Backbone as CSV, one residue per row, in Angstrom:
resi,resn,N_x,N_y,N_z,CA_x,CA_y,CA_z,C_x,C_y,C_z
1,UNK,13.022,-9.967,24.906,12.570,-9.581,23.565,12.178,-10.839,22.807
2,UNK,10.973,-10.861,22.243,10.472,-12.057,21.588,11.130,-12.251,20.228
3,UNK,11.118,-13.509,19.780,11.658,-13.803,18.457,10.876,-13.092,17.375
4,UNK,9.544,-13.055,17.528,8.740,-12.407,16.494,9.045,-10.931,16.412
5,UNK,9.370,-10.307,17.556,9.736,-8.893,17.549,10.996,-8.689,16.735
6,UNK,11.989,-9.564,16.932,13.235,-9.458,16.176,12.967,-9.673,14.697
7,UNK,12.129,-10.655,14.365,11.824,-10.919,12.959,11.198,-9.700,12.304
8,UNK,10.342,-9.003,13.019,9.666,-7.859,12.424,10.624,-6.700,12.191
9,UNK,11.731,-6.673,12.913,12.748,-5.658,12.641,13.313,-5.804,11.239
10,UNK,13.203,-7.008,10.672,13.798,-7.267,9.364,12.853,-6.966,8.218
11,UNK,11.647,-6.518,8.539,10.636,-6.372,7.496,10.946,-5.227,6.548
12,UNK,10.671,-5.468,5.296,10.575,-4.397,4.303,9.145,-4.449,3.818
13,UNK,8.306,-3.565,4.350,6.882,-3.664,4.130,6.531,-3.098,2.771
14,UNK,5.661,-3.795,2.058,5.292,-3.299,0.744,4.425,-2.064,0.836
15,UNK,4.433,-1.335,-0.243,3.812,-0.015,-0.229,2.305,-0.058,-0.318
16,UNK,1.773,-0.979,-1.047,0.335,-0.936,-1.301,-0.107,-2.258,-1.867
17,UNK,-1.418,-2.441,-1.968,-1.899,-3.641,-2.627,-1.781,-3.532,-4.121
18,UNK,-1.534,-2.371,-4.679,-1.441,-2.307,-6.130,-0.697,-1.110,-6.629
19,UNK,0.113,-1.296,-7.661,0.564,-0.138,-8.415,-0.680,0.548,-8.942
20,UNK,-0.778,1.826,-8.757,-2.062,2.478,-8.946,-2.493,2.545,-10.390
21,UNK,-3.818,2.515,-10.544,-4.362,2.765,-11.861,-3.915,4.143,-12.303
22,UNK,-3.972,4.363,-13.585,-3.373,5.556,-14.173,-3.845,6.846,-13.538
23,UNK,-5.139,6.990,-13.393,-5.640,8.260,-12.881,-5.394,8.407,-11.396
24,UNK,-5.156,7.300,-10.718,-5.106,7.356,-9.267,-6.472,7.712,-8.729
25,UNK,-7.474,7.582,-9.553,-8.801,8.000,-9.135,-9.847,7.249,-9.935
26,UNK,-9.580,5.990,-10.216,-10.522,5.205,-11.005,-11.333,4.302,-10.106
27,UNK,-12.519,3.961,-10.550,-13.393,3.134,-9.739,-13.081,1.656,-9.874
28,UNK,-12.264,1.289,-10.862,-11.859,-0.096,-11.025,-10.341,-0.150,-11.064
29,UNK,-9.785,-1.260,-10.504,-8.342,-1.401,-10.468,-7.842,-2.114,-11.711
30,UNK,-6.713,-1.704,-12.178,-6.056,-2.402,-13.271,-5.181,-3.486,-12.668
31,UNK,-5.028,-4.611,-13.386,-4.334,-5.750,-12.814,-2.840,-5.664,-12.938
32,UNK,-2.260,-4.585,-12.509,-0.803,-4.449,-12.492,-0.436,-3.916,-11.125
33,UNK,-0.329,-4.813,-10.158,-0.271,-4.366,-8.782,0.966,-4.785,-8.038
34,UNK,1.106,-4.232,-6.863,2.196,-4.558,-5.950,1.594,-5.162,-4.707
35,UNK,1.983,-6.358,-4.357,1.413,-7.034,-3.201,2.435,-8.030,-2.681
36,UNK,2.499,-8.175,-1.380,3.436,-9.122,-0.807,4.855,-8.630,-0.946
37,UNK,5.784,-9.553,-1.144,7.179,-9.189,-1.316,7.825,-8.823,0.000
38,UNK,9.027,-8.266,-0.070,9.722,-7.906,1.149,10.443,-9.100,1.736
39,UNK,10.980,-8.923,2.931,11.768,-9.951,3.584,10.913,-10.680,4.617
40,UNK,10.399,-11.845,4.236,9.627,-12.686,5.131,8.440,-11.943,5.723
41,UNK,7.752,-11.173,4.892,6.532,-10.519,5.329,5.499,-11.564,5.689
42,UNK,5.399,-12.628,4.927,4.450,-13.675,5.205,4.947,-14.961,4.592
43,UNK,4.189,-16.036,4.797,4.578,-17.319,4.223,4.525,-17.297,2.701
44,UNK,3.849,-16.280,2.129,3.706,-16.186,0.689,4.828,-15.376,0.036
45,UNK,5.697,-14.778,0.829,6.622,-13.788,0.291,7.512,-14.354,-0.803
46,UNK,7.942,-15.605,-0.660,8.840,-16.185,-1.653,8.085,-16.784,-2.838
47,UNK,6.761,-16.755,-2.800,5.974,-17.395,-3.832,5.359,-16.398,-4.803
48,UNK,5.451,-15.121,-4.507,4.747,-14.128,-5.306,5.700,-13.059,-5.804
49,UNK,5.619,-12.784,-7.087,6.328,-11.647,-7.651,5.816,-10.380,-6.984
50,UNK,6.691,-9.565,-6.384,6.208,-8.366,-5.695,5.548,-7.364,-6.618
51,UNK,5.662,-7.542,-7.923,4.928,-6.709,-8.874,3.896,-7.534,-9.619
52,UNK,3.345,-8.545,-8.953,2.351,-9.393,-9.586,0.994,-8.731,-9.654
53,UNK,0.071,-9.375,-10.362,-1.272,-8.828,-10.508,-1.982,-8.764,-9.173
54,UNK,-2.813,-7.747,-9.011,-3.580,-7.643,-7.781,-4.550,-8.804,-7.644
55,UNK,-4.915,-9.464,-8.730,-5.801,-10.605,-8.633,-5.106,-11.807,-8.022
56,UNK,-3.793,-11.778,-7.900,-3.055,-12.823,-7.207,-2.817,-12.470,-5.744
57,UNK,-3.361,-11.367,-5.308,-3.190,-10.928,-3.935,-3.901,-11.864,-2.975
58,UNK,-3.376,-11.976,-1.761,-4.063,-12.721,-0.722,-5.123,-11.880,-0.039
59,UNK,-5.146,-10.589,-0.299,-6.190,-9.745,0.248,-7.485,-9.975,-0.526
60,UNK,-8.604,-9.991,0.195,-9.886,-10.237,-0.445,-10.540,-8.950,-0.907
61,UNK,-9.879,-7.828,-0.684,-10.458,-6.541,-1.076,-9.351,-5.639,-1.576
62,UNK,-9.551,-5.049,-2.737,-8.618,-4.070,-3.303,-9.290,-2.710,-3.232
63,UNK,-8.735,-1.767,-2.481,-9.425,-0.488,-2.300,-9.615,0.264,-3.604
64,UNK,-10.821,0.728,-3.866,-11.030,1.622,-5.008,-10.510,3.015,-4.680
65,UNK,-10.285,3.817,-5.694,-9.827,5.185,-5.505,-10.907,6.129,-6.032
66,UNK,-11.551,6.897,-5.176,-12.568,7.844,-5.665,-11.975,8.783,-6.703
67,UNK,-12.770,9.130,-7.694,-12.228,9.914,-8.797,-13.218,10.973,-9.243
68,UNK,-12.682,11.975,-9.889,-13.502,13.000,-10.536,-13.751,12.571,-11.977
69,UNK,-14.953,12.734,-12.465,-15.231,12.355,-13.866,-14.284,13.017,-14.864
70,UNK,-13.801,14.199,-14.540,-12.914,14.909,-15.462,-11.581,14.208,-15.662
71,UNK,-11.230,13.280,-14.779,-9.949,12.581,-14.906,-10.021,11.380,-15.829
72,UNK,-11.221,10.939,-16.177,-11.338,9.705,-16.945,-10.789,9.853,-18.365
73,UNK,-11.084,10.969,-19.020,-10.578,11.181,-20.378,-9.065,11.222,-20.432
74,UNK,-8.413,12.061,-19.609,-6.950,12.063,-19.600,-6.347,10.696,-19.274
75,UNK,-7.005,9.946,-18.390,-6.484,8.625,-18.046,-6.454,7.715,-19.263
76,UNK,-7.500,7.755,-20.061,-7.532,6.923,-21.259,-6.440,7.333,-22.252
77,UNK,-6.229,8.626,-22.413,-5.208,9.102,-23.347,-3.800,8.705,-22.899
78,UNK,-3.581,8.714,-21.606,-2.244,8.459,-21.083,-1.946,6.974,-20.920
79,UNK,-2.945,6.121,-21.075,-2.781,4.710,-20.740,-1.642,4.004,-21.467
80,UNK,-1.437,4.199,-22.778,-0.337,3.473,-23.436,1.033,3.758,-22.805
81,UNK,1.325,5.032,-22.562,2.614,5.372,-21.962,2.694,4.870,-20.532
82,UNK,1.566,4.902,-19.840,1.533,4.419,-18.455,1.827,2.923,-18.401
83,UNK,1.237,2.171,-19.334,1.480,0.732,-19.375,2.960,0.443,-19.623
84,UNK,3.585,1.241,-20.460,5.019,1.068,-20.699,5.826,1.340,-19.439
85,UNK,5.416,2.349,-18.682,6.118,2.669,-17.447,6.008,1.521,-16.453
86,UNK,4.811,0.933,-16.341,4.627,-0.199,-15.430,5.479,-1.383,-15.859
87,UNK,5.561,-1.603,-17.166,6.383,-2.699,-17.664,7.850,-2.468,-17.318
88,UNK,8.298,-1.236,-17.406,9.682,-0.930,-17.054,9.932,-1.164,-15.567
89,UNK,8.946,-0.834,-14.737,9.094,-1.105,-13.305,9.234,-2.598,-13.067
90,UNK,8.410,-3.386,-13.748,8.489,-4.849,-13.599,9.875,-5.375,-13.981
91,UNK,10.466,-4.769,-14.994,11.787,-5.211,-15.451,12.919,-4.680,-14.578
92,UNK,12.583,-3.838,-13.610,13.611,-3.240,-12.769,14.275,-2.033,-13.395
93,UNK,13.690,-1.524,-14.478,14.240,-0.347,-15.164,13.634,0.912,-14.534
94,UNK,14.035,1.171,-13.308,13.365,2.202,-12.521,13.627,3.604,-13.052
95,UNK,14.839,3.881,-13.472,15.135,5.221,-13.993,14.339,5.497,-15.267
96,UNK,14.229,4.508,-16.127,13.447,4.654,-17.351,11.973,4.880,-17.014
97,UNK,11.459,4.089,-16.085,10.065,4.246,-15.685,9.830,5.617,-15.073
98,UNK,10.776,6.082,-14.292,10.619,7.378,-13.632,10.494,8.504,-14.656
99,UNK,11.313,8.447,-15.708,11.239,9.479,-16.755,9.868,9.467,-17.419
100,UNK,9.357,8.288,-17.722,8.041,8.201,-18.360,6.938,8.714,-17.446
101,UNK,7.022,8.377,-16.165,5.998,8.829,-15.222,6.061,10.340,-15.018
102,UNK,7.266,10.884,-14.998,7.397,12.342,-14.880,6.809,13.035,-16.100
103,UNK,7.014,12.450,-17.280,6.428,13.006,-18.496,4.908,12.975,-18.428
104,UNK,4.360,11.864,-17.928,2.911,11.756,-17.787,2.368,12.814,-16.832
105,UNK,3.068,13.040,-15.734,2.612,14.041,-14.770,2.623,15.439,-15.358
106,UNK,3.616,15.708,-16.222,3.670,17.019,-16.870,2.529,17.189,-17.867
107,UNK,2.187,16.107,-18.585,1.125,16.180,-19.590,-0.268,16.143,-18.966
108,UNK,-0.394,15.395,-17.857,-1.708,15.172,-17.249,-1.627,15.449,-15.742
109,UNK,-1.531,16.703,-15.359,-1.350,17.036,-13.943,-2.549,16.685,-13.072
110,UNK,-3.694,16.361,-13.688,-4.880,16.010,-12.908,-4.884,14.540,-12.477
111,UNK,-3.848,13.771,-12.852,-3.772,12.351,-12.508,-2.805,12.140,-11.346
112,UNK,-3.268,11.484,-10.308,-2.387,11.242,-9.155,-1.616,9.935,-9.266
113,UNK,-2.105,8.974,-10.081,-1.442,7.685,-10.188,0.020,7.759,-10.594
114,UNK,0.371,8.509,-11.661,1.786,8.608,-12.024,2.649,9.201,-10.906
115,UNK,2.100,10.120,-10.141,2.855,10.701,-9.029,3.111,9.672,-7.942
116,UNK,2.096,8.879,-7.630,2.272,7.864,-6.586,3.297,6.830,-7.018
117,UNK,3.270,6.457,-8.280,4.259,5.487,-8.744,5.666,6.068,-8.797
118,UNK,5.788,7.372,-9.015,7.102,8.007,-8.844,7.551,7.869,-7.388
119,UNK,6.618,8.089,-6.472,6.943,7.912,-5.063,7.364,6.498,-4.744
120,UNK,6.706,5.531,-5.389,7.080,4.131,-5.191,8.513,3.879,-5.651
121,UNK,8.877,4.435,-6.810,10.243,4.253,-7.313,11.250,4.895,-6.356
122,UNK,10.985,6.114,-5.936,11.895,6.777,-4.995,12.014,5.970,-3.699
123,UNK,10.889,5.425,-3.240,10.920,4.610,-2.023,11.799,3.375,-2.217
124,UNK,11.649,2.712,-3.365,12.471,1.544,-3.645,13.951,1.914,-3.726
125,UNK,14.235,3.143,-4.170,15.615,3.614,-4.267,16.123,4.222,-2.955
126,UNK,15.288,4.209,-1.924,15.600,4.774,-0.606,15.871,6.268,-0.678
127,UNK,15.241,6.921,-1.638,15.309,8.375,-1.784,14.050,8.953,-1.134
128,UNK,14.069,9.006,0.189,12.839,9.282,0.926,12.414,10.744,0.851
129,UNK,13.355,11.651,0.697,12.993,13.053,0.579,12.184,13.330,-0.673
130,UNK,12.659,12.821,-1.818,11.921,13.010,-3.061,10.615,12.228,-3.043
131,UNK,10.635,11.051,-2.417,9.402,10.270,-2.311,8.340,11.040,-1.540
132,UNK,8.724,11.629,-0.420,7.760,12.396,0.365,7.201,13.565,-0.435
133,UNK,8.082,14.272,-1.133,7.641,15.446,-1.886,6.638,15.077,-2.967
134,UNK,6.907,14.016,-3.720,6.023,13.674,-4.832,4.714,13.076,-4.324
135,UNK,4.756,12.374,-3.193,3.522,11.821,-2.635,2.638,12.920,-2.054
136,UNK,3.256,13.924,-1.453,2.465,15.057,-0.978,1.827,15.791,-2.157
137,UNK,2.557,15.847,-3.268,1.981,16.440,-4.480,0.803,15.605,-4.970
138,UNK,0.938,14.286,-4.929,-0.159,13.410,-5.347,-1.410,13.657,-4.518
139,UNK,-1.224,13.911,-3.235,-2.375,14.126,-2.362,-3.005,15.496,-2.578
140,UNK,-2.259,16.435,-3.135,-2.899,17.697,-3.516,-3.764,17.501,-4.758
141,UNK,-3.388,16.520,-5.593,-4.180,16.207,-6.776,-5.426,15.413,-6.387
142,UNK,-5.253,14.436,-5.511,-6.370,13.596,-5.081,-6.141,13.178,-3.635
143,UNK,-6.729,13.910,-2.716,-6.568,13.627,-1.288,-7.270,12.344,-0.870
144,UNK,-8.098,11.784,-1.761,-8.839,10.567,-1.451,-8.154,9.312,-1.971
145,UNK,-6.890,9.411,-2.329,-6.148,8.265,-2.843,-5.553,7.487,-1.671
146,UNK,-6.113,6.331,-1.293,-5.604,5.616,-0.113,-4.200,5.082,-0.304
147,UNK,-3.825,4.760,-1.551,-2.489,4.242,-1.813,-1.426,5.310,-1.573
148,UNK,-1.746,6.553,-1.895,-0.807,7.643,-1.646,-0.571,7.807,-0.151
149,UNK,-1.648,7.732,0.631,-1.501,7.858,2.088,-0.677,6.703,2.660
150,UNK,-0.958,5.492,2.205,-0.244,4.341,2.740,1.243,4.406,2.417
151,UNK,1.567,4.730,1.175,2.973,4.809,0.790,3.671,5.963,1.495
152,UNK,2.981,7.078,1.652,3.580,8.192,2.379,3.844,7.798,3.830
153,UNK,2.963,6.991,4.417,3.225,6.485,5.756,4.525,5.711,5.831
154,UNK,4.780,4.861,4.836,6.031,4.101,4.802,7.243,5.025,4.688
155,UNK,7.118,6.013,3.818,8.232,6.944,3.598,8.529,7.736,4.870
156,UNK,7.492,8.197,5.533,7.676,8.949,6.777,8.257,8.069,7.872
157,UNK,7.828,6.830,7.931,8.386,5.905,8.916,9.883,5.736,8.727
158,UNK,10.321,5.623,7.474,11.744,5.455,7.202,12.547,6.684,7.628
159,UNK,11.897,7.820,7.732,12.570,9.047,8.160,12.411,9.299,9.662
160,UNK,11.839,8.335,10.377,11.666,8.485,11.804,10.509,9.378,12.207
161,UNK,9.620,9.689,11.269,8.475,10.566,11.545,7.263,9.688,11.842
162,UNK,7.287,9.077,13.018,6.346,8.015,13.318,4.919,8.523,13.522
163,UNK,4.760,9.644,14.180,3.412,10.171,14.396,2.757,10.563,13.074
164,UNK,3.545,11.183,12.189,3.012,11.557,10.881,2.689,10.318,10.050
165,UNK,3.539,9.294,10.162,3.273,8.051,9.442,1.945,7.458,9.889
166,UNK,1.713,7.454,11.192,0.449,6.921,11.708,-0.736,7.688,11.140
167,UNK,-0.622,8.990,11.065,-1.723,9.803,10.543,-2.085,9.403,9.121
168,UNK,-1.071,9.101,8.314,-1.359,8.754,6.923,-1.886,7.322,6.791
169,UNK,-1.387,6.390,7.602,-1.989,5.057,7.587,-3.458,5.139,7.984
170,UNK,-3.734,5.927,9.022,-5.114,6.049,9.479,-5.983,6.767,8.443
171,UNK,-5.394,7.706,7.713,-6.140,8.358,6.629,-6.495,7.349,5.546
172,UNK,-5.550,6.468,5.213,-5.821,5.427,4.222,-6.960,4.532,4.688
173,UNK,-6.961,4.193,5.973,-7.989,3.304,6.504,-9.322,4.010,6.676
174,UNK,-9.288,5.300,6.885,-10.547,6.045,6.927,-11.198,6.048,5.544
175,UNK,-10.367,6.159,4.515,-10.877,6.104,3.149,-11.387,4.709,2.802
176,UNK,-10.704,3.679,3.292,-11.122,2.308,3.023,-10.727,1.421,4.206
177,UNK,-11.665,1.121,5.115,-11.352,0.308,6.303,-10.911,-1.114,5.966
178,UNK,-11.110,-1.557,4.725,-10.719,-2.916,4.334,-9.362,-2.956,3.619
179,UNK,-8.604,-1.899,3.717,-7.294,-1.821,3.067,-6.312,-2.647,3.899
180,UNK,-6.123,-3.905,3.515,-5.362,-4.856,4.331,-3.925,-4.403,4.559
181,UNK,-3.273,-3.923,3.505,-1.855,-3.567,3.647,-1.662,-2.378,4.579
182,UNK,-2.602,-1.451,4.607,-2.491,-0.331,5.532,-2.645,-0.818,6.974
183,UNK,-3.540,-1.796,7.207,-3.641,-2.397,8.537,-2.306,-3.035,8.927
184,UNK,-1.715,-3.758,7.991,-0.440,-4.427,8.263,0.643,-3.410,8.623
185,UNK,0.755,-2.375,7.801,1.809,-1.389,8.022,1.608,-0.638,9.332
186,UNK,0.354,-0.328,9.664,0.093,0.349,10.934,0.390,-0.572,12.104
187,UNK,0.134,-1.876,11.935,0.495,-2.819,12.985,1.987,-2.853,13.249
188,UNK,2.779,-2.872,12.178,4.243,-2.849,12.322,4.689,-1.563,13.018
189,UNK,4.160,-0.440,12.561,4.519,0.843,13.160,4.157,0.868,14.640
190,UNK,2.962,0.377,14.968,2.496,0.431,16.352,3.379,-0.397,17.270
191,UNK,3.751,-1.584,16.839,4.550,-2.435,17.729,6.005,-1.991,17.816
192,UNK,6.620,-1.787,16.671,8.063,-1.580,16.684,8.471,-0.159,17.004
193,UNK,7.657,0.814,16.627,8.088,2.193,16.716,7.275,3.022,17.710
194,UNK,5.989,2.731,17.826,5.160,3.480,18.778,5.050,2.766,20.115
195,UNK,5.438,1.496,20.146,5.357,0.681,21.364,3.925,0.638,21.898
196,UNK,2.962,0.574,20.996,1.548,0.494,21.348,1.062,-0.894,20.964
197,UNK,1.193,-1.842,21.896,0.893,-3.229,21.581,-0.592,-3.477,21.305
198,UNK,-1.510,-2.891,22.082,-2.928,-3.093,21.743,-3.279,-2.606,20.338
199,UNK,-2.726,-1.464,19.943,-2.982,-0.949,18.598,-2.431,-1.915,17.554
200,UNK,-1.222,-2.412,17.778,-0.623,-3.363,16.837,-1.470,-4.617,16.731
201,UNK,-1.913,-5.137,17.860,-2.713,-6.360,17.863,-4.003,-6.174,17.068
202,UNK,-4.671,-5.073,17.291,-5.931,-4.838,16.588,-5.744,-4.760,15.083
203,UNK,-4.662,-4.132,14.642,-4.474,-3.988,13.192,-3.950,-5.262,12.548
204,UNK,-3.152,-6.046,13.265,-2.763,-7.343,12.715,-3.975,-8.269,12.616
205,UNK,-4.867,-8.200,13.599,-6.103,-8.980,13.515,-6.934,-8.550,12.305
206,UNK,-7.034,-7.239,12.106,-7.804,-6.739,10.967,-7.179,-7.193,9.656
207,UNK,-5.855,-7.101,9.560,-5.155,-7.571,8.368,-5.463,-9.040,8.107
208,UNK,-5.382,-9.837,9.159,-5.597,-11.274,9.013,-7.019,-11.581,8.553
209,UNK,-7.980,-10.805,9.040,-9.375,-11.044,8.674,-9.644,-10.733,7.206
210,UNK,-8.739,-10.012,6.555,-8.917,-9.611,5.166,-8.109,-10.463,4.196
211,UNK,-7.563,-11.590,4.663,-6.805,-12.491,3.801,-7.680,-13.640,3.314
212,UNK,-7.416,-14.091,2.107,-8.136,-15.245,1.578,-7.842,-16.489,2.417
213,UNK,-6.595,-16.627,2.828,-6.185,-17.708,3.718,-5.403,-17.099,4.864
214,UNK,-5.544,-17.639,6.079,-4.789,-17.081,7.207,-3.287,-17.094,6.933
215,UNK,-2.641,-16.032,7.284,-1.195,-15.903,7.152,-0.580,-16.425,8.448
216,UNK,0.128,-17.540,8.364,0.608,-18.199,9.578,1.601,-17.326,10.341
217,UNK,2.429,-16.575,9.623,3.390,-15.711,10.302,2.658,-14.656,11.116
218,UNK,1.658,-14.021,10.520,0.892,-13.019,11.251,0.110,-13.669,12.385
219,UNK,-0.374,-14.887,12.188,-1.046,-15.606,13.273,-0.122,-15.752,14.476
220,UNK,1.129,-16.073,14.211,2.097,-16.198,15.305,2.323,-14.859,15.988
221,UNK,2.360,-13.785,15.214,2.528,-12.455,15.808,1.344,-12.121,16.714
222,UNK,0.136,-12.465,16.255,-1.057,-12.183,17.042,-1.004,-12.935,18.370
223,UNK,-0.617,-14.197,18.326,-0.504,-14.983,19.559,0.509,-14.336,20.502
224,UNK,1.634,-13.912,19.951,2.673,-13.274,20.759,2.157,-11.983,21.386
225,UNK,1.461,-11.176,20.609,0.942,-9.910,21.126,-0.170,-10.138,22.136
226,UNK,-0.966,-11.170,21.963,-2.011,-11.471,22.939,-1.413,-11.801,24.300
227,UNK,-0.251,-12.428,24.284,0.424,-12.723,25.553,0.983,-11.455,26.184
228,UNK,1.481,-10.571,25.338,2.143,-9.366,25.841,1.176,-8.229,26.107
229,UNK,-0.006,-8.264,25.481,-0.995,-7.201,25.666,-2.367,-7.831,25.879
230,UNK,-2.536,-8.565,26.988,-3.786,-9.317,27.175,-5.017,-8.447,27.317
231,UNK,-4.842,-7.168,27.639,-6.001,-6.293,27.843,-6.492,-5.649,26.552
232,UNK,-5.861,-5.972,25.438,-6.261,-5.345,24.180,-7.693,-5.715,23.834
233,UNK,-8.426,-4.729,23.344,-9.821,-4.961,22.969,-9.881,-5.719,21.651
234,UNK,-10.937,-6.519,21.435,-11.081,-7.177,20.127,-11.293,-6.150,19.041
235,UNK,-10.911,-6.458,17.809,-11.031,-5.485,16.725,-12.480,-5.209,16.385
236,UNK,-12.737,-4.005,15.904,-14.070,-3.676,15.432,-14.389,-4.486,14.184
237,UNK,-15.658,-4.815,14.017,-16.076,-5.592,12.850,-15.850,-4.784,11.584
238,UNK,-15.355,-5.454,10.556,-15.138,-4.814,9.265,-16.342,-5.070,8.371
239,UNK,-16.593,-4.148,7.471,-17.673,-4.336,6.519,-17.376,-5.520,5.620
240,UNK,-18.401,-6.154,5.114,-18.211,-7.293,4.231,-17.458,-6.865,2.981
241,UNK,-16.406,-7.609,2.590,-15.654,-7.243,1.389,-16.553,-7.234,0.164
242,UNK,-16.325,-6.270,-0.722,-17.138,-6.172,-1.920,-16.325,-6.262,-3.191
243,UNK,-15.016,-6.501,-3.062,-14.159,-6.650,-4.242,-13.333,-7.903,-4.049
244,UNK,-13.615,-8.949,-4.808,-12.856,-10.184,-4.708,-12.015,-10.430,-5.941
245,UNK,-12.430,-9.897,-7.079,-11.722,-10.129,-8.321,-11.797,-8.863,-9.161
246,UNK,-10.933,-7.892,-8.877,-11.069,-6.583,-9.507,-10.938,-6.638,-11.016
247,UNK,-11.624,-5.725,-11.666,-11.599,-5.660,-13.125,-10.214,-5.271,-13.611
248,UNK,-9.920,-5.649,-14.835,-8.578,-5.460,-15.370,-8.457,-4.188,-16.215
249,UNK,-9.535,-3.457,-16.417,-9.447,-2.258,-17.243,-9.490,-1.005,-16.381
250,UNK,-8.933,0.068,-16.915,-9.016,1.355,-16.262,-10.343,1.976,-16.629
251,UNK,-10.992,2.573,-15.640,-12.299,3.208,-15.905,-12.144,4.707,-16.042
């Protein structure tokens, strides 16, 4: 068993590249995101606040969330309370944030963002049953939300539902092939839980290609997997990134 394999057993993989914009369906990302963090996910893990701005992300692309025009008005109305909820999450006041997000969902049921962030809180609290339920609800509101799929993949993985987790990671990547964190999470799932080394290698390569600077820890994992899975095919080419510095306002 390789050292890198043991190290990956210790991972607490982050949920997404960003705490979602209010509507969960906006064309621009708000700069209140979740990126990095966890236990030695990368060389940057100790240098970045896990609730830092998405503009501080090492990913060169932040996935947009397709939205219905009808959600834009409610998103603007709900923004003040939503901003307070995000601030409470940053302070670690998760129960307070959860109450505010639940209130937002009751007032604005057409918004998936508050639901996904409820799922994030439940995930952080290791309440995976409630996390799964609220994330599935978010996907009924907006099935095109890649962050909901990615986080649901994490929640399902924690419950040992590995095939279902893979389906949701792949759904996130179908929505946005440049979603770096979904590539990372699928790579972890493939190696540690599905025992599919070629799949893991391809997704770690894809993740690495979407970083502003190479992640040395992931580079070491790739080298290790290349030795263990020499027949793995090279990754498919990714589209050129089109988001390098996402806007700070909700659209």
